[in-house]
N, C-alpha and C positions, 0 to 999 in steps of 0.2 A: 175455315177455322172459325166461323161465326158461332159455333156452339160453345167456345171456350168461355166467353163472358158469362153465359148462363151457368156453366159449371162453377166458375169462381163465385158467383152470387149465391148459388146453393151451398157451397162450402162455407161461405161467410155466415149464412143463416145457421148452419149446423154448429159452427164454432160458438156463435152468440148464444144459441140455445144451451149448449153444454156449459158455457160460462154462467149462464143464469141458473142452471141446476146446481152448480157448485155453490153459488151465492146463497141459494135458498137453504141448502143443507147446512151451510155454515151459520146462517142466522137462526136456525131452529135447534142447534146443538145445545144440550144442557150444560150449564156451568159446572165445573168440577167441584165436588163436595170436599171441603177441607178435611185433611186427616187430623183427628183429635189426638193430642198428646197428653194423656192423663197418667198420674201415678197415685198410689194410695198407701196409707199405713193404718194400722189398727191401734187406737189409743183408748184410754179409759180414765175419765175424771170421776170425782166422788159421786156426782149425780148419776153417772152411768153405772157405777158400781152398785148403787142402791137399786137401780132398775134392772140389773143384770143385762146391761147393754154394752156394746162396743161403740166407740165413736170412730166411724170410718172417715179418716182425714183425707180429703181429695185435694189434689194439686193440679192446676192447669198449667202445663209446661209449653203450650202452644202459643200462637200469635193471634187467636180469635177467642172471644168470650164463649163459654160453653154452658148450656143449660142442662142440668141433670134432673131426670124425672123418676128414676128408680135405681135402688142399690140393693143387690142381692148378695149376701155373704155366702160363700161356699167353704165350710169348715169341716173337713172330713173327720176330725176327732171330736166333734160335738154333735149332739142330736137336738133337733128342734130350732135351729137357727132360722130366721125369718126375713124375707125381703121387705122393703119398705118403699112406699111412694114418697116422692119429695119434689120440691121445686127450688133447687139450689143453683144459683148462678155462680160459676167459677170465672172470675175475671182473669185477664192476662197477667202474667208475672209470677205465677206459682203461689199466689195467696191461698192459704189453707181454708177449707170449708169443711166442717164436721157434720156428718149425717149419722144419727144414732140408729143402731140396729140391734135386735135381740140375738144373742149368740147361743141360746139353748143351754144344754147341760153337757158338761165334759165327760168323756169316757175315762175309765181307769187305764190309761196308757202312759208310758214314760214321758213322751214329748209329743207336741202337736205336729200332725202331718202338714205338709205344704198346703197353704190355703190361698184363696183369691176372692175377689169380688167381681160380679158382673154388673156393669153400669150401663144404663140406658140413657143416652145423651144426644144432643144435637147442637150444632153451632148456633149461637144466639141469632135470632132473626131468620133461621132456616127451619124447614120442616123435615129435613133429611136426618131421621133418627138413626142412630148407630148403637149396637150392643157391643160393649168393649169389655174384654176380660183383663183384669188388672191383678197381677200377683201381689200378695202381701209379703213383706220381708220374711225370709226363712233362713235359719231358725228364728223363732219368734218367742222371746222371753215372756211377753204378756200372755199369750195363749198358753204357754207352758205353766205359768203361775195359776191361771184360771182352771186348767185341767187338774193341777195338784190339789187346789182347794175343793173342787167338786168331788174328786176321788176320795179325799179325806173324809168329807161329810158322808159319802155313800158307805165307806167302810165302817165309820162309827155307827151309822144308823142300822147297819146289819147286826151290830152287837149290843147296842144299848140305846135307850131313849132317855132324853133329858127334858125336863120341864120344870116350871116354877110351881110350887104348891100354893095354897090359898094365902092371900095377903091379909094381914090384920094391922089396923092403925096403931102406931106406937107413939102418937103425939109428936113432940119435937124431935124424937129419935128417928122418925120416918115411917117405914113399913117393915113389919117382920113377916118372913115367909120361909120357904124351904126350896132348895134345889133337890128335886126328886130324880134319882138315878135308877133305872130299871133295866136289868139284863134281858135281852131277847132270847127266844127259844133257839135262834140260830147261832148264838154266841158260843165260842169255845174258850176255855181258860178264863183268866182273870181280866176284868176291865177296871181301869182306874181313871178317876177324874183327878188330875194333878192340880189344876188351877182353874179359877173362874174370875174373869176380869170385868170391872165396871167400864164406864165410858165417860165421855166428856160431860154428860149431863147427870149421870147417876153413879154414886159411889156404893160399892157393895162391901159390907163388913162380914167376914167369914171366919170360921175357926182357923187357927194357924197350923193345923195338922197337915202333913204331906204324906200320902195323898189326902185330898179332901174326902174322897169316897172310893170304896172298892166293892165291886159286886162279883160274886162267884155263883156257881151252881147251888151251893149251900145257902148263900145269902143273896138272892137275886135283886132285892130292892133296898136302897139306902136313901134316907133323907138327911140333907145337910142344912142346919138352920143358918139363916142369914138375915141381915138388915140392909135395906136400901134407903138411901137419903140423897138429896140433891148434892151434886159435886160443885155446882155453881148456879147462880141465880140471875146473871146479867142478861139483859134482853138481846144483846148481840149474839151470845152463844145460842140462845133459844131460836133466833132467826136463822142462824147459819148452819147449825148441825144438820147433817143429812141422815145419820143413823142413830137417832136418840135411844132406840131400844135394841141395839146390838150388844150382846154380852157373849164374849168368846170363852169357850171352855177348851182346855188342853187335856186330851185323853190319850191313854196308852192301851193298846190291845195286846194282851199276853206278853207284856214287858217289851213291846216293840218301840219303834221311834214315836215321839210325841206327834199327835195329830190335832189340828185345831178346827173347831166348828162353832157356829153360833147356836146358842140355846134358843129354841122356838119360844116366841113371846105371843101369847094369845091376845085377842082384843080386850078381854077382861083384865089381863096383866097390864096392858098399855093404859087402859082407863084408870086403874088403881095407881099406877106410877105417876101418871100425869096429874091426877087430883092431888096426890101427896106433894108433888113438886110445886104446884101452884099454891097450895095451902101454906107450905113452909116459906116459899119465896115471896108470898103475898102478891101473887100475880092474878089478873082477872081470869075467870073461867073461860 
């Protein structure tokens, strides 16, 4: 039986070798990458509205800080939405961080299709990048409203063009000009401009007639005289207003429901209005 100690010694070496192999594998195993728990909503504040952007509000619902490097909106009812690179740190606790993205142009559909964002992110301090698809709330009243606004503008532009005519200095009265309404070749029936509104910075004085203008196949162009003057002169309003040159027109096509669109304002229009406001309000150029 002298061979038994040798067998026992050999078995012990094999066991030790096996134990060593397990130890090596355990020591080289990669740490588990934390699962990221993110949620998102689409918001729009005044500054985003001016720039035709959405604020993608990201929330970190997990227990580790998250670094976001890219946000890609996927909006099936819009054309031209664009991804954006960012460097947004989402702290623990659900604190909201907004990332502005361009949403493109809405199609003429009744309601927005279900939408989502694709976020590229990683746990803070880790290089383990993840691409996460996050659904946006559906139905989505904000996306529906943006769709409706874009569709109204497209329908109006197919039937009529709106622009301001040349401005002339009217001294203390402000500027005199015209709203020029021109029916397009694609229009059918009668197009009416029912109202034209001023804004926080500029007051428009117009004839009291309703409608303000009506164009038909027989009379395809109409000019409506108007006067523009400052609505206010305080520095706070000048500093805070985001859309100083937005003038909204209410239009009906063939007697249909009222549609609202902004009258295009050229660079020359803006310069004339700005000079008039600074002259009357006695503000520096």
